[in-house]
N, C-alpha and C positions, 0 to 999 in steps of 0.2 A: 561915703560911709555916714550913717545916721545913728547917733548915740542917744538912747533914751534912759540910760543908767546913771551916768555921772560918776563922780569920784575917781577912784583909781582905774576903773574900766575905761572911762572917758580918756585918761592920759595914755593907756595902753593901746587905745584904739588906733592911734597914728601908725602903728607898726603894720597894720593891714593895708595901708594905702600905697598905691604905686606913685611915683613922682608925678606931680601935677594934680594929685587927687585932692578931694574936698572932704573935710569932716564937718558935719552939722551936729550941734549939740543942743538939746532942749532941756536937759536935766542937770546942767552944771552951773546954774545961776543965770543972772542976767547978761553975762559976758562969757563968750566962748573961752576955753582953755587956750593958752598960747601954743601955736605950733612949734614943735622942736626943731623945725627945719624950714627953710624957704621953699622946699620942694612940695609943701602941702599948704592948703588954705583951710583956716579954721573959722567957721562962721556960727552965729547964733540967730537962726531965723526967727522971725516975729511969729509966735504961736498964739493965735487968737481963739477965744472960746465965746463966741457970739451966736446968736440964734441961727443966722443963715448958715453958718458952718455946721451946726448940729443938725439942722433940717436936711442939709445935704447928705450927712451920714445916714440919716433915717431913710432917705431916698435909695441910697446905695444898699442899705440893709434890706429894704423892701424888694429891690430889684434883684437880690441875691448876688449882686456884684461883690460884696464883701460879706464876711461872716464874723459873728461874734466869738472871740477866743473862748476856749475852755476856761471856765471859772471854778475854782475849788475853794470852798468856804471853810474857814477854821475858826474855833472859838479861841479865846486868849489862852485857854488851858492847853491847847494843842499847838502853842508856839514852837516848841521844840521840833515837832514833827513837820510843821510848815518850813521851818528853817532847814531841816534835813532836805527836804525836798527841793528847796531853793537852791541849796549849795550843790545838789547833784547835778544841776544844769541840764536835766533830761526832761522836765515838765515844760510842755508847751502850752502857754496860757497865762492865766493870772492867779495868783495866790492871794486870797482876800481874808482879812480878819472881820469877822462879824462881831462888832462890839455890843450892839443892843439886840434884844429879843424882839423880832417883829411883831410878835403877837400882843405886845402891850400897847 
């Protein structure tokens, strides 16, 4: 299981594992949450953001091996609507707040 959300979601994620399963956490701080049982392994992989990794992502995008997720932009005035969409758990992609006007 690979958790990118953290918080309560991370803690509840152990319930989807079979005995002997692994849970990897990248949004729960520098240390992975403690496993509630010896039946599961909880790890915090080293996630690097260096140029070679980013260049590899560009290669994969150009080769159409991966695709960019759907991105929906919101102004801060639309925060209530963005939250409603997020809580529905039906949106596949990223909800992004546009803080600055790109035309300036």
